[in-house]
PyMOL Python script that loads the backbone (N, CA, C, O; Angstrom):
from pymol import cmd

cmd.read_pdbstr("""\
ATOM      1  N   UNK A   1       4.667 -15.609   1.794  1.00  0.00           N
ATOM      2  CA  UNK A   1       3.834 -14.675   2.528  1.00  0.00           C
ATOM      3  C   UNK A   1       3.135 -13.729   1.545  1.00  0.00           C
ATOM      4  O   UNK A   1       3.609 -13.482   0.436  1.00  0.00           O
ATOM      5  N   UNK A   2       2.013 -13.224   1.990  1.00  0.00           N
ATOM      6  CA  UNK A   2       1.225 -12.262   1.217  1.00  0.00           C
ATOM      7  C   UNK A   2       1.183 -10.976   2.030  1.00  0.00           C
ATOM      8  O   UNK A   2       0.779 -10.974   3.193  1.00  0.00           O
ATOM      9  N   UNK A   3       1.601  -9.892   1.406  1.00  0.00           N
ATOM     10  CA  UNK A   3       1.735  -8.617   2.100  1.00  0.00           C
ATOM     11  C   UNK A   3       0.696  -7.620   1.612  1.00  0.00           C
ATOM     12  O   UNK A   3       0.461  -7.484   0.412  1.00  0.00           O
ATOM     13  N   UNK A   4       0.085  -6.934   2.550  1.00  0.00           N
ATOM     14  CA  UNK A   4      -0.755  -5.780   2.250  1.00  0.00           C
ATOM     15  C   UNK A   4       0.067  -4.585   2.697  1.00  0.00           C
ATOM     16  O   UNK A   4       0.534  -4.534   3.835  1.00  0.00           O
ATOM     17  N   UNK A   5       0.242  -3.623   1.800  1.00  0.00           N
ATOM     18  CA  UNK A   5       1.108  -2.501   2.141  1.00  0.00           C
ATOM     19  C   UNK A   5       0.431  -1.170   1.870  1.00  0.00           C
ATOM     20  O   UNK A   5      -0.480  -1.055   1.050  1.00  0.00           O
ATOM     21  N   UNK A   6       0.908  -0.180   2.587  1.00  0.00           N
ATOM     22  CA  UNK A   6       0.402   1.188   2.478  1.00  0.00           C
ATOM     23  C   UNK A   6       1.571   2.085   2.111  1.00  0.00           C
ATOM     24  O   UNK A   6       2.582   2.133   2.811  1.00  0.00           O
ATOM     25  N   UNK A   7       1.414   2.791   1.004  1.00  0.00           N
ATOM     26  CA  UNK A   7       2.425   3.740   0.553  1.00  0.00           C
ATOM     27  C   UNK A   7       1.893   5.159   0.683  1.00  0.00           C
ATOM     28  O   UNK A   7       0.686   5.390   0.613  1.00  0.00           O
ATOM     29  N   UNK A   8       2.806   6.108   0.873  1.00  0.00           N
ATOM     30  CA  UNK A   8       2.453   7.523   0.848  1.00  0.00           C
ATOM     31  C   UNK A   8       3.438   8.213  -0.098  1.00  0.00           C
ATOM     32  O   UNK A   8       4.643   7.966  -0.057  1.00  0.00           O
ATOM     33  N   UNK A   9       2.900   9.069  -0.937  1.00  0.00           N
ATOM     34  CA  UNK A   9       3.730   9.810  -1.882  1.00  0.00           C
ATOM     35  C   UNK A   9       4.547  10.853  -1.127  1.00  0.00           C
ATOM     36  O   UNK A   9       4.015  11.585  -0.293  1.00  0.00           O
ATOM     37  N   UNK A  10       5.837  10.914  -1.424  1.00  0.00           N
ATOM     38  CA  UNK A  10       6.687  11.938  -0.814  1.00  0.00           C
ATOM     39  C   UNK A  10       6.500  13.295  -1.486  1.00  0.00           C
ATOM     40  O   UNK A  10       6.769  14.331  -0.877  1.00  0.00           O
ATOM     41  N   UNK A  11       6.043  13.293  -2.731  1.00  0.00           N
ATOM     42  CA  UNK A  11       5.868  14.551  -3.457  1.00  0.00           C
ATOM     43  C   UNK A  11       4.446  15.117  -3.331  1.00  0.00           C
ATOM     44  O   UNK A  11       4.235  16.314  -3.522  1.00  0.00           O
ATOM     45  N   UNK A  12       3.479  14.257  -3.010  1.00  0.00           N
ATOM     46  CA  UNK A  12       2.075  14.659  -2.841  1.00  0.00           C
ATOM     47  C   UNK A  12       1.571  13.985  -1.565  1.00  0.00           C
ATOM     48  O   UNK A  12       0.998  12.898  -1.630  1.00  0.00           O
ATOM     49  N   UNK A  13       1.771  14.604  -0.432  1.00  0.00           N
ATOM     50  CA  UNK A  13       1.582  13.955   0.867  1.00  0.00           C
ATOM     51  C   UNK A  13       0.170  13.420   1.119  1.00  0.00           C
ATOM     52  O   UNK A  13      -0.010  12.573   1.994  1.00  0.00           O
ATOM     53  N   UNK A  14      -0.817  13.885   0.389  1.00  0.00           N
ATOM     54  CA  UNK A  14      -2.175  13.387   0.599  1.00  0.00           C
ATOM     55  C   UNK A  14      -2.470  12.122  -0.211  1.00  0.00           C
ATOM     56  O   UNK A  14      -3.511  11.490  -0.030  1.00  0.00           O
ATOM     57  N   UNK A  15      -1.548  11.761  -1.103  1.00  0.00           N
ATOM     58  CA  UNK A  15      -1.747  10.578  -1.935  1.00  0.00           C
ATOM     59  C   UNK A  15      -1.247   9.327  -1.226  1.00  0.00           C
ATOM     60  O   UNK A  15      -0.105   9.264  -0.770  1.00  0.00           O
ATOM     61  N   UNK A  16      -2.132   8.328  -1.142  1.00  0.00           N
ATOM     62  CA  UNK A  16      -1.789   7.035  -0.565  1.00  0.00           C
ATOM     63  C   UNK A  16      -2.150   5.943  -1.546  1.00  0.00           C
ATOM     64  O   UNK A  16      -2.959   6.136  -2.454  1.00  0.00           O
ATOM     65  N   UNK A  17      -1.534   4.794  -1.344  1.00  0.00           N
ATOM     66  CA  UNK A  17      -1.821   3.653  -2.207  1.00  0.00           C
ATOM     67  C   UNK A  17      -1.764   2.395  -1.360  1.00  0.00           C
ATOM     68  O   UNK A  17      -0.837   2.211  -0.570  1.00  0.00           O
ATOM     69  N   UNK A  18      -2.750   1.532  -1.524  1.00  0.00           N
ATOM     70  CA  UNK A  18      -2.845   0.278  -0.779  1.00  0.00           C
ATOM     71  C   UNK A  18      -2.941  -0.854  -1.793  1.00  0.00           C
ATOM     72  O   UNK A  18      -3.710  -0.785  -2.752  1.00  0.00           O
ATOM     73  N   UNK A  19      -2.145  -1.897  -1.565  1.00  0.00           N
ATOM     74  CA  UNK A  19      -2.159  -3.038  -2.486  1.00  0.00           C
ATOM     75  C   UNK A  19      -1.650  -4.274  -1.767  1.00  0.00           C
ATOM     76  O   UNK A  19      -1.152  -4.203  -0.644  1.00  0.00           O
ATOM     77  N   UNK A  20      -1.785  -5.401  -2.435  1.00  0.00           N
ATOM     78  CA  UNK A  20      -1.344  -6.694  -1.917  1.00  0.00           C
ATOM     79  C   UNK A  20      -0.297  -7.272  -2.871  1.00  0.00           C
ATOM     80  O   UNK A  20      -0.416  -7.125  -4.087  1.00  0.00           O
ATOM     81  N   UNK A  21       0.736  -7.934  -2.317  1.00  0.00           N
ATOM     82  CA  UNK A  21       1.791  -8.531  -3.143  1.00  0.00           C
ATOM     83  C   UNK A  21       2.446  -9.689  -2.398  1.00  0.00           C
ATOM     84  O   UNK A  21       2.261  -9.847  -1.191  1.00  0.00           O
ATOM     85  N   UNK A  22       3.206 -10.489  -3.124  1.00  0.00           N
ATOM     86  CA  UNK A  22       4.021 -11.515  -2.488  1.00  0.00           C
ATOM     87  C   UNK A  22       5.496 -11.121  -2.486  1.00  0.00           C
ATOM     88  O   UNK A  22       6.314 -11.805  -1.870  1.00  0.00           O
ATOM     89  N   UNK A  23       5.847 -10.033  -3.164  1.00  0.00           N
ATOM     90  CA  UNK A  23       7.231  -9.556  -3.210  1.00  0.00           C
ATOM     91  C   UNK A  23       7.250  -8.057  -2.923  1.00  0.00           C
ATOM     92  O   UNK A  23       7.209  -7.234  -3.838  1.00  0.00           O
ATOM     93  N   UNK A  24       7.313  -7.726  -1.654  1.00  0.00           N
ATOM     94  CA  UNK A  24       7.184  -6.331  -1.220  1.00  0.00           C
ATOM     95  C   UNK A  24       8.317  -5.446  -1.741  1.00  0.00           C
ATOM     96  O   UNK A  24       8.066  -4.337  -2.212  1.00  0.00           O
ATOM     97  N   UNK A  25       9.558  -5.925  -1.662  1.00  0.00           N
ATOM     98  CA  UNK A  25      10.695  -5.112  -2.123  1.00  0.00           C
ATOM     99  C   UNK A  25      10.583  -4.793  -3.610  1.00  0.00           C
ATOM    100  O   UNK A  25      10.814  -3.657  -4.025  1.00  0.00           O
ATOM    101  N   UNK A  26      10.229  -5.797  -4.410  1.00  0.00           N
ATOM    102  CA  UNK A  26      10.099  -5.583  -5.851  1.00  0.00           C
ATOM    103  C   UNK A  26       8.971  -4.602  -6.163  1.00  0.00           C
ATOM    104  O   UNK A  26       9.135  -3.728  -7.014  1.00  0.00           O
ATOM    105  N   UNK A  27       7.836  -4.735  -5.490  1.00  0.00           N
ATOM    106  CA  UNK A  27       6.706  -3.841  -5.760  1.00  0.00           C
ATOM    107  C   UNK A  27       7.049  -2.398  -5.402  1.00  0.00           C
ATOM    108  O   UNK A  27       6.679  -1.483  -6.137  1.00  0.00           O
ATOM    109  N   UNK A  28       7.747  -2.177  -4.291  1.00  0.00           N
ATOM    110  CA  UNK A  28       8.127  -0.814  -3.924  1.00  0.00           C
ATOM    111  C   UNK A  28       9.065  -0.233  -4.974  1.00  0.00           C
ATOM    112  O   UNK A  28       8.919   0.926  -5.361  1.00  0.00           O
ATOM    113  N   UNK A  29      10.028  -1.031  -5.439  1.00  0.00           N
ATOM    114  CA  UNK A  29      10.911  -0.574  -6.519  1.00  0.00           C
ATOM    115  C   UNK A  29      10.117  -0.270  -7.788  1.00  0.00           C
ATOM    116  O   UNK A  29      10.360   0.742  -8.446  1.00  0.00           O
ATOM    117  N   UNK A  30       9.176  -1.139  -8.130  1.00  0.00           N
ATOM    118  CA  UNK A  30       8.341  -0.919  -9.310  1.00  0.00           C
ATOM    119  C   UNK A  30       7.576   0.400  -9.212  1.00  0.00           C
ATOM    120  O   UNK A  30       7.527   1.165 -10.175  1.00  0.00           O
ATOM    121  N   UNK A  31       6.980   0.665  -8.050  1.00  0.00           N
ATOM    122  CA  UNK A  31       6.241   1.918  -7.872  1.00  0.00           C
ATOM    123  C   UNK A  31       7.163   3.123  -8.030  1.00  0.00           C
ATOM    124  O   UNK A  31       6.797   4.100  -8.684  1.00  0.00           O
ATOM    125  N   UNK A  32       8.350   3.062  -7.440  1.00  0.00           N
ATOM    126  CA  UNK A  32       9.267   4.199  -7.495  1.00  0.00           C
ATOM    127  C   UNK A  32       9.973   4.342  -8.831  1.00  0.00           C
ATOM    128  O   UNK A  32      10.560   5.389  -9.106  1.00  0.00           O
ATOM    129  N   UNK A  33       9.931   3.320  -9.660  1.00  0.00           N
ATOM    130  CA  UNK A  33      10.483   3.413 -11.021  1.00  0.00           C
ATOM    131  C   UNK A  33       9.425   3.814 -12.035  1.00  0.00           C
ATOM    132  O   UNK A  33       9.724   3.956 -13.221  1.00  0.00           O
ATOM    133  N   UNK A  34       8.193   3.999 -11.583  1.00  0.00           N
ATOM    134  CA  UNK A  34       7.121   4.424 -12.478  1.00  0.00           C
ATOM    135  C   UNK A  34       6.501   3.301 -13.281  1.00  0.00           C
ATOM    136  O   UNK A  34       5.862   3.568 -14.299  1.00  0.00           O
ATOM    137  N   UNK A  35       6.665   2.047 -12.862  1.00  0.00           N
ATOM    138  CA  UNK A  35       6.149   0.900 -13.615  1.00  0.00           C
ATOM    139  C   UNK A  35       4.662   0.639 -13.387  1.00  0.00           C
ATOM    140  O   UNK A  35       4.072  -0.195 -14.074  1.00  0.00           O
ATOM    141  N   UNK A  36       4.060   1.326 -12.453  1.00  0.00           N
ATOM    142  CA  UNK A  36       2.629   1.163 -12.203  1.00  0.00           C
ATOM    143  C   UNK A  36       1.899   2.426 -12.669  1.00  0.00           C
ATOM    144  O   UNK A  36       2.173   3.515 -12.164  1.00  0.00           O
ATOM    145  N   UNK A  37       0.984   2.296 -13.615  1.00  0.00           N
ATOM    146  CA  UNK A  37       0.301   3.494 -14.125  1.00  0.00           C
ATOM    147  C   UNK A  37      -0.502   4.228 -13.050  1.00  0.00           C
ATOM    148  O   UNK A  37      -0.720   5.435 -13.156  1.00  0.00           O
ATOM    149  N   UNK A  38      -0.942   3.512 -12.020  1.00  0.00           N
ATOM    150  CA  UNK A  38      -1.742   4.150 -10.972  1.00  0.00           C
ATOM    151  C   UNK A  38      -0.900   5.008 -10.032  1.00  0.00           C
ATOM    152  O   UNK A  38      -1.427   5.918  -9.392  1.00  0.00           O
ATOM    153  N   UNK A  39       0.388   4.734  -9.942  1.00  0.00           N
ATOM    154  CA  UNK A  39       1.224   5.452  -8.977  1.00  0.00           C
ATOM    155  C   UNK A  39       2.346   6.274  -9.613  1.00  0.00           C
ATOM    156  O   UNK A  39       3.024   7.027  -8.914  1.00  0.00           O
ATOM    157  N   UNK A  40       2.550   6.144 -10.908  1.00  0.00           N
ATOM    158  CA  UNK A  40       3.698   6.774 -11.571  1.00  0.00           C
ATOM    159  C   UNK A  40       3.746   8.296 -11.400  1.00  0.00           C
ATOM    160  O   UNK A  40       4.827   8.868 -11.258  1.00  0.00           O
ATOM    161  N   UNK A  41       2.599   8.941 -11.413  1.00  0.00           N
ATOM    162  CA  UNK A  41       2.615  10.415 -11.370  1.00  0.00           C
ATOM    163  C   UNK A  41       2.878  10.982  -9.978  1.00  0.00           C
ATOM    164  O   UNK A  41       3.019  12.194  -9.818  1.00  0.00           O
ATOM    165  N   UNK A  42       2.942  10.114  -8.974  1.00  0.00           N
ATOM    166  CA  UNK A  42       3.157  10.597  -7.608  1.00  0.00           C
ATOM    167  C   UNK A  42       4.469  10.107  -6.994  1.00  0.00           C
ATOM    168  O   UNK A  42       4.624  10.152  -5.774  1.00  0.00           O
ATOM    169  N   UNK A  43       5.416   9.639  -7.813  1.00  0.00           N
ATOM    170  CA  UNK A  43       6.680   9.159  -7.270  1.00  0.00           C
ATOM    171  C   UNK A  43       7.489  10.323  -6.711  1.00  0.00           C
ATOM    172  O   UNK A  43       7.349  11.448  -7.191  1.00  0.00           O
ATOM    173  N   UNK A  44       8.321  10.084  -5.719  1.00  0.00           N
ATOM    174  CA  UNK A  44       8.665   8.828  -5.068  1.00  0.00           C
ATOM    175  C   UNK A  44       7.659   8.448  -3.971  1.00  0.00           C
ATOM    176  O   UNK A  44       6.964   9.295  -3.410  1.00  0.00           O
ATOM    177  N   UNK A  45       7.611   7.156  -3.693  1.00  0.00           N
ATOM    178  CA  UNK A  45       6.721   6.597  -2.676  1.00  0.00           C
ATOM    179  C   UNK A  45       7.524   6.121  -1.480  1.00  0.00           C
ATOM    180  O   UNK A  45       8.652   5.644  -1.605  1.00  0.00           O
ATOM    181  N   UNK A  46       6.903   6.266  -0.313  1.00  0.00           N
ATOM    182  CA  UNK A  46       7.505   5.794   0.929  1.00  0.00           C
ATOM    183  C   UNK A  46       6.608   4.699   1.506  1.00  0.00           C
ATOM    184  O   UNK A  46       5.386   4.843   1.538  1.00  0.00           O
ATOM    185  N   UNK A  47       7.210   3.622   1.953  1.00  0.00           N
ATOM    186  CA  UNK A  47       6.464   2.553   2.608  1.00  0.00           C
ATOM    187  C   UNK A  47       6.112   3.011   4.013  1.00  0.00           C
ATOM    188  O   UNK A  47       6.995   3.311   4.816  1.00  0.00           O
ATOM    189  N   UNK A  48       4.815   3.063   4.308  1.00  0.00           N
ATOM    190  CA  UNK A  48       4.339   3.512   5.610  1.00  0.00           C
ATOM    191  C   UNK A  48       4.126   2.323   6.544  1.00  0.00           C
ATOM    192  O   UNK A  48       4.514   2.364   7.712  1.00  0.00           O
ATOM    193  N   UNK A  49       3.510   1.268   6.022  1.00  0.00           N
ATOM    194  CA  UNK A  49       3.228   0.078   6.831  1.00  0.00           C
ATOM    195  C   UNK A  49       3.005  -1.108   5.914  1.00  0.00           C
ATOM    196  O   UNK A  49       2.621  -0.960   4.753  1.00  0.00           O
ATOM    197  N   UNK A  50       3.254  -2.287   6.462  1.00  0.00           N
ATOM    198  CA  UNK A  50       2.901  -3.505   5.743  1.00  0.00           C
ATOM    199  C   UNK A  50       2.460  -4.557   6.746  1.00  0.00           C
ATOM    200  O   UNK A  50       2.852  -4.538   7.913  1.00  0.00           O
ATOM    201  N   UNK A  51       1.645  -5.462   6.268  1.00  0.00           N
ATOM    202  CA  UNK A  51       1.070  -6.519   7.089  1.00  0.00           C
ATOM    203  C   UNK A  51       1.280  -7.838   6.344  1.00  0.00           C
ATOM    204  O   UNK A  51       0.999  -7.924   5.148  1.00  0.00           O
ATOM    205  N   UNK A  52       1.767  -8.857   7.036  1.00  0.00           N
ATOM    206  CA  UNK A  52       2.064 -10.153   6.413  1.00  0.00           C
ATOM    207  C   UNK A  52       0.997 -11.174   6.803  1.00  0.00           C
ATOM    208  O   UNK A  52       0.593 -11.273   7.961  1.00  0.00           O
ATOM    209  N   UNK A  53       0.555 -11.930   5.793  1.00  0.00           N
ATOM    210  CA  UNK A  53      -0.461 -12.969   5.989  1.00  0.00           C
ATOM    211  C   UNK A  53      -0.004 -14.244   5.303  1.00  0.00           C
ATOM    212  O   UNK A  53       0.628 -14.198   4.247  1.00  0.00           O
ATOM    213  N   UNK A  54      -0.320 -15.368   5.898  1.00  0.00           N
ATOM    214  CA  UNK A  54       0.061 -16.636   5.282  1.00  0.00           C
ATOM    215  C   UNK A  54      -0.921 -17.057   4.192  1.00  0.00           C
ATOM    216  O   UNK A  54      -0.552 -17.779   3.266  1.00  0.00           O
ATOM    217  N   UNK A  55      -2.168 -16.608   4.303  1.00  0.00           N
ATOM    218  CA  UNK A  55      -3.183 -16.994   3.318  1.00  0.00           C
ATOM    219  C   UNK A  55      -3.526 -15.813   2.405  1.00  0.00           C
ATOM    220  O   UNK A  55      -3.733 -14.698   2.884  1.00  0.00           O
ATOM    221  N   UNK A  56      -3.587 -16.055   1.102  1.00  0.00           N
ATOM    222  CA  UNK A  56      -3.926 -14.960   0.177  1.00  0.00           C
ATOM    223  C   UNK A  56      -5.340 -14.425   0.400  1.00  0.00           C
ATOM    224  O   UNK A  56      -5.591 -13.240   0.180  1.00  0.00           O
ATOM    225  N   UNK A  57      -6.244 -15.262   0.823  1.00  0.00           N
ATOM    226  CA  UNK A  57      -7.620 -14.794   1.049  1.00  0.00           C
ATOM    227  C   UNK A  57      -7.695 -13.836   2.224  1.00  0.00           C
ATOM    228  O   UNK A  57      -8.476 -12.885   2.198  1.00  0.00           O
ATOM    229  N   UNK A  58      -6.894 -14.074   3.254  1.00  0.00           N
ATOM    230  CA  UNK A  58      -6.860 -13.172   4.404  1.00  0.00           C
ATOM    231  C   UNK A  58      -6.251 -11.833   4.006  1.00  0.00           C
ATOM    232  O   UNK A  58      -6.742 -10.775   4.400  1.00  0.00           O
ATOM    233  N   UNK A  59      -5.179 -11.886   3.224  1.00  0.00           N
ATOM    234  CA  UNK A  59      -4.544 -10.653   2.747  1.00  0.00           C
ATOM    235  C   UNK A  59      -5.518  -9.847   1.890  1.00  0.00           C
ATOM    236  O   UNK A  59      -5.617  -8.630   2.046  1.00  0.00           O
ATOM    237  N   UNK A  60      -6.230 -10.507   0.995  1.00  0.00           N
ATOM    238  CA  UNK A  60      -7.189  -9.816   0.126  1.00  0.00           C
ATOM    239  C   UNK A  60      -8.314  -9.187   0.942  1.00  0.00           C
ATOM    240  O   UNK A  60      -8.757  -8.079   0.640  1.00  0.00           O
ATOM    241  N   UNK A  61      -8.773  -9.885   1.965  1.00  0.00           N
ATOM    242  CA  UNK A  61      -9.839  -9.343   2.814  1.00  0.00           C
ATOM    243  C   UNK A  61      -9.339  -8.120   3.581  1.00  0.00           C
ATOM    244  O   UNK A  61     -10.077  -7.147   3.733  1.00  0.00           O
ATOM    245  N   UNK A  62      -8.094  -8.156   4.066  1.00  0.00           N
ATOM    246  CA  UNK A  62      -7.561  -7.003   4.800  1.00  0.00           C
ATOM    247  C   UNK A  62      -7.323  -5.822   3.868  1.00  0.00           C
ATOM    248  O   UNK A  62      -7.555  -4.675   4.248  1.00  0.00           O
ATOM    249  N   UNK A  63      -6.861  -6.097   2.647  1.00  0.00           N
ATOM    250  CA  UNK A  63      -6.701  -5.029   1.648  1.00  0.00           C
ATOM    251  C   UNK A  63      -8.054  -4.365   1.386  1.00  0.00           C
ATOM    252  O   UNK A  63      -8.151  -3.139   1.347  1.00  0.00           O
ATOM    253  N   UNK A  64      -9.081  -5.169   1.209  1.00  0.00           N
ATOM    254  CA  UNK A  64     -10.421  -4.634   0.969  1.00  0.00           C
ATOM    255  C   UNK A  64     -10.880  -3.778   2.154  1.00  0.00           C
ATOM    256  O   UNK A  64     -11.478  -2.719   1.964  1.00  0.00           O
ATOM    257  N   UNK A  65     -10.600  -4.239   3.372  1.00  0.00           N
ATOM    258  CA  UNK A  65     -10.957  -3.459   4.564  1.00  0.00           C
ATOM    259  C   UNK A  65     -10.238  -2.113   4.566  1.00  0.00           C
ATOM    260  O   UNK A  65     -10.864  -1.081   4.806  1.00  0.00           O
ATOM    261  N   UNK A  66      -8.917  -2.111   4.300  1.00  0.00           N
ATOM    262  CA  UNK A  66      -8.164  -0.850   4.325  1.00  0.00           C
ATOM    263  C   UNK A  66      -8.652   0.140   3.276  1.00  0.00           C
ATOM    264  O   UNK A  66      -8.492   1.349   3.445  1.00  0.00           O
ATOM    265  N   UNK A  67      -9.241  -0.358   2.200  1.00  0.00           N
ATOM    266  CA  UNK A  67      -9.765   0.514   1.155  1.00  0.00           C
ATOM    267  C   UNK A  67     -11.186   0.993   1.454  1.00  0.00           C
ATOM    268  O   UNK A  67     -11.723   1.838   0.737  1.00  0.00           O
ATOM    269  N   UNK A  68     -11.786   0.456   2.503  1.00  0.00           N
ATOM    270  CA  UNK A  68     -13.137   0.872   2.893  1.00  0.00           C
ATOM    271  C   UNK A  68     -13.064   2.142   3.736  1.00  0.00           C
ATOM    272  O   UNK A  68     -11.981   2.565   4.139  1.00  0.00           O
ATOM    273  N   UNK A  69     -14.195   2.733   3.994  1.00  0.00           N
ATOM    274  CA  UNK A  69     -14.238   3.943   4.811  1.00  0.00           C
ATOM    275  C   UNK A  69     -13.658   3.739   6.195  1.00  0.00           C
ATOM    276  O   UNK A  69     -12.849   4.547   6.651  1.00  0.00           O
ATOM    277  N   UNK A  70     -14.060   2.668   6.874  1.00  0.00           N
ATOM    278  CA  UNK A  70     -13.542   2.432   8.223  1.00  0.00           C
ATOM    279  C   UNK A  70     -12.069   2.037   8.187  1.00  0.00           C
ATOM    280  O   UNK A  70     -11.317   2.360   9.106  1.00  0.00           O
ATOM    281  N   UNK A  71     -11.654   1.344   7.137  1.00  0.00           N
ATOM    282  CA  UNK A  71     -10.244   0.990   6.993  1.00  0.00           C
ATOM    283  C   UNK A  71      -9.374   2.207   6.750  1.00  0.00           C
ATOM    284  O   UNK A  71      -8.265   2.296   7.276  1.00  0.00           O
ATOM    285  N   UNK A  72      -9.869   3.146   5.956  1.00  0.00           N
ATOM    286  CA  UNK A  72      -9.126   4.394   5.731  1.00  0.00           C
ATOM    287  C   UNK A  72      -9.019   5.199   7.024  1.00  0.00           C
ATOM    288  O   UNK A  72      -7.982   5.802   7.301  1.00  0.00           O
ATOM    289  N   UNK A  73     -10.089   5.206   7.808  1.00  0.00           N
ATOM    290  CA  UNK A  73     -10.058   5.889   9.109  1.00  0.00           C
ATOM    291  C   UNK A  73      -9.039   5.221  10.035  1.00  0.00           C
ATOM    292  O   UNK A  73      -8.306   5.907  10.747  1.00  0.00           O
ATOM    293  N   UNK A  74      -8.992   3.886  10.030  1.00  0.00           N
ATOM    294  CA  UNK A  74      -8.014   3.142  10.812  1.00  0.00           C
ATOM    295  C   UNK A  74      -6.594   3.535  10.405  1.00  0.00           C
ATOM    296  O   UNK A  74      -5.761   3.830  11.262  1.00  0.00           O
ATOM    297  N   UNK A  75      -6.318   3.541   9.107  1.00  0.00           N
ATOM    298  CA  UNK A  75      -4.993   3.868   8.610  1.00  0.00           C
ATOM    299  C   UNK A  75      -4.618   5.304   8.953  1.00  0.00           C
ATOM    300  O   UNK A  75      -3.484   5.579   9.346  1.00  0.00           O
ATOM    301  N   UNK A  76      -5.563   6.208   8.805  1.00  0.00           N
ATOM    302  CA  UNK A  76      -5.302   7.612   9.130  1.00  0.00           C
ATOM    303  C   UNK A  76      -4.982   7.779  10.609  1.00  0.00           C
ATOM    304  O   UNK A  76      -4.077   8.526  10.980  1.00  0.00           O
ATOM    305  N   UNK A  77      -5.724   7.086  11.433  1.00  0.00           N
ATOM    306  CA  UNK A  77      -5.541   7.187  12.892  1.00  0.00           C
ATOM    307  C   UNK A  77      -4.196   6.608  13.319  1.00  0.00           C
ATOM    308  O   UNK A  77      -3.565   7.144  14.230  1.00  0.00           O
ATOM    309  N   UNK A  78      -3.745   5.536  12.692  1.00  0.00           N
ATOM    310  CA  UNK A  78      -2.551   4.844  13.138  1.00  0.00           C
ATOM    311  C   UNK A  78      -1.273   5.143  12.356  1.00  0.00           C
ATOM    312  O   UNK A  78      -0.178   4.882  12.853  1.00  0.00           O
ATOM    313  N   UNK A  79      -1.392   5.679  11.152  1.00  0.00           N
ATOM    314  CA  UNK A  79      -0.195   5.818  10.311  1.00  0.00           C
ATOM    315  C   UNK A  79       0.034   7.221   9.778  1.00  0.00           C
ATOM    316  O   UNK A  79       0.762   7.382   8.798  1.00  0.00           O
ATOM    317  N   UNK A  80      -0.554   8.233  10.378  1.00  0.00           N
ATOM    318  CA  UNK A  80      -0.298   9.608   9.923  1.00  0.00           C
ATOM    319  C   UNK A  80       0.540  10.342  10.908  1.00  0.00           C
ATOM    320  O   UNK A  80       0.859  11.512  10.697  1.00  0.00           O
TER     321      UNK A  80
END
""", "prot")
cmd.dss("prot")
cmd.show_as("cartoon", "prot")
cmd.util.cbc("prot")
cmd.orient("prot")
């Protein structure tokens, strides 16, 4: 499975991060251990939502949507 996930920083509540992975548990651990330069300064991270897709192209398209203006509005409306 291919997962698109949304994280929110517990220390900086306005910071969010959206990404795609095939190993959700490992990626969340990586983010909270500071292994990602994009998220290290805002640890710890909380998993807010994730979406599972069988095709990587569908997951990538949904990730791109969530990073768009309307996708951010969708996430704000449903996950805040």
